[in-house]
N, C-alpha and C positions, 0 to 999 in steps of 0.2 A: 490476384491483386498483389503487386509488390509495392511496399511503402517506400516513398522516395527518401525519407530521412533515415531509415534504419536498414533497408535491404531485407526486412523480414517478409517472407512470402506466405500468403494464406490463400493463394489462388485456387487451390484444389478443394478447399473446404466450403460446404454449403453454409449459408448465413442463417442467423437467428435474430429476431428483432428484440428490442429492449423489453417490451411488455411480456413476451414469452419467457425471456431469460429471468425476469423478476419472478414470474409465476412459478417457474420450474426449478430455479437454482439460486434463490436469493441468499440462502445460507448465512443468515445473520448470526447464528451460533455455529461454529465450525472449528475444524482443526486446520491450521495453516502450516504449510511447509514452504520455505523460501530457498531460492538458489541464486547465487551471484555468479554470473559467467559472462564471457565475452559475447558481443552481438553476433559474431561468427558462429559460436557454439549454439546460441539460441536459434539462429537461422537453420543450422543443421538439424536441431531437434524438431523444428516446425516442419521440415521437409518429410519427417518420418511419422507425423501424426496421421492416424487413420481417418480418412474422410468419410468412411461409412458410419462412424460413431461420434464424430466431433464436428461441431458447428462454430462459426465465428460470429461474434456480435457485429452487426452493421446498423448504423444510424445514418439515414439520408445518404446512402451510398458510400459511407466512409467506414472503414474497419480499423484504421489506426487513429485512435481518438485522442484529443488533447485534454489534459487535466491540469489543474492547479490546486495544490493543497497547502494550507497554512496551518502550522502546528502552534498551539498555545501552550505556554509554560509560565511558571512563576519567575520572578527576578532571580531567584536562587537555583533555577533549573531543577526543581523538585521532580517533575515528570521524567526528565532525562535521567536523574540519579536513581529513581526507582527502577528504571530499565537497566541501567548499568550495573546495579547491585542485585538485580534479579529478585526484587521483592515480590512476594506472592500477590499482593494487592496493588499491582501497578495498573496504569491507565494511560490513555492518550486522548487529548481533545484537539480536534482540527476542524477547519472549514474545508469544503471541497467545491470546486466549480468545474462544470463540464463545458468544454469549448463548443461541443457540437450543438447544444441547445440552450446554453446559458444557465442551466439549472444549478442551484446552489443548495448545500446542505451543511448543517452543523452535525458533527459525528463524535461519538464517545465510544472508545474501545476499551473493554476491560477483559480480565482473564477469569475464567471459571475452570479451575483445575488445569487441564492441558488444552482447553478450548478458548478460542477468542470469541467474545460476544460484542457485536456492534449495534449501537443504537443511533438513529439519525433523525434529525428534525429538519424539514424542508425550509428553505428561505435563507436570507442574509441576516446574520445575527451579531455581526461585529459593528459597533458604532463608535467611531473615533478611537479604535484600538481596544475597545472593551466589549465584553459580552453585554447585549441588551438584556432587559428584564426577562423576556421569554427564554432566551438562550441560556442565561445564567440559571434560571429555574430548572430548565431541562437538564443541564449538566449536573447540578446539585442533586436532583432527584435520581438520576441515573447512577451516580456514584454512591449515593446512600443505599439504593437497592442492591448494588454490588458489594456493599459493606466496605467501601473505600472511605476511610474517615480522615478527618483533619485536613481537608483540602479547602483552601481559601479561594473559592471559585471567582470571586470578584477581583482577585489579584492576577488571574491568568490573562496574559497579553500575547500578541503574535511574537513568535520566537524565530521560526524558520519557514520559509516558503520553498516549495519544490514544484517545478514545471516539468512535465514529461509527457510522452506519448504512450498509449496503452492499447494492446491487442487483447481481447477477452475471448476465451474459448469456453464452450459448454460441452462436457462429455456426457452424452445421453445415458449410457448404461449405468453410471454411478450418480447422475445428477450433480456432478462436481464442476467447479469452474477453475479456469487457469487464467492468470493475467501475466502478460509479458510487458514490462515497463522498460522503455528506452528513451534516449534523448534527455537524460536526467540533468537538470541544472538546479542547484540550491542557492538560495539567497538568505543570508543572515539578516533578519529584519532589524536587529538592534545595532549591528556594527556596519552594515553595508557590504560586508564581505560576500564573496560568491565562490561557487565550486561547480565545475561541469565535468561530467564523465560520459562523453558520447559513445565510448567503446564498451560501456557497461550495460548489461541486460539483467534485470531482476525478474525472475520467474517465481510466481507464487501459486501454489495449488491450494484450493479451498474445498474441503470435503467434509462429510458428516463424521469422519473418523478414519476410515480405511484409506490406504494410499490410492490416489487417483491414477488414471492411465498415464498422465504426464510424469508422475513420480516414477513409475516403473520404467518408462522410456528414458528418463534422465539417469536413473540408476544403471540401466544397461549401457549408457554412454560414459559411465564412470563418474558421474556427478552425484554428490550427496548433499543433503540439506545444509544450508549455511545459517549462521547467526547474523542477521542483518536487519536493520530498521531504517527505512528511508528518512526517519527523523534522527534517531539517536546516533546511528553510525556516521551519518554525514556531519552531524554537529561535532562528534569526536574528531573526525578528520580535519575539520576547520579549526578546532581548538585543541591542540595536542596536550594541553595541561589537564584536560578532563579525563576521568577514569574511562578506560576503553579496553580492558583485558578481554571482555566478553566478545568483542568484535575484532580481536587482534589479527586473525587469519584473513578475514575479508579486507581489513584496512591495509594489510601488507600486500595483498594480491591486486587490489583494485583502486586504492586511494593514495598510493605513494608515487 
């Protein structure tokens, strides 16, 4: 299959359905490695993926799936600043909608040492731009359990929306996942500004700790992990006055 919007080919890979992927590779606690590269370089990497060990997620015959994420933050962008200043107890709160089946989730991501921990609550939980009672309680409890303190959950409101397409791979020998995001467009919910990077691909490997097969493949092609966040890096690109040293290289290469 060749995706019309990105040119990424996964025709040689066998498919895996969503239920099996969740059962075998949910990895809600994991080590993430991210790579920012051109869609042409991403396509080259995909052509070299081993079809005997890797499967591609397919839902209703579609492998290049549409996603919308909305990130929540305080009026002072506290979540952004925690990431920009690399605070140990940083977090993200977002909603996510899947175009394929309309499913929606509220998600909270926290850090545990070098690992990312993701918690999710099914359903729509934004009501008139604020978290409803169930959503606010879920976020507060998750942050409390992660020892993230002094967060005014009721003050979190939509900050940035991102629309994109995603191809998801499952590497069977390591039970690791790889996501390739393309067609990225961001919308600043508060100002109405927007940013599109159709030539950018963000590859993320999600493993129990050891490098995944895709990590080693990308390293062999000369790519190394990048510091990039679909929320914070894009917000820094849209608002140059914000602190952005952490993402300087990616901003220079892909957002100028």
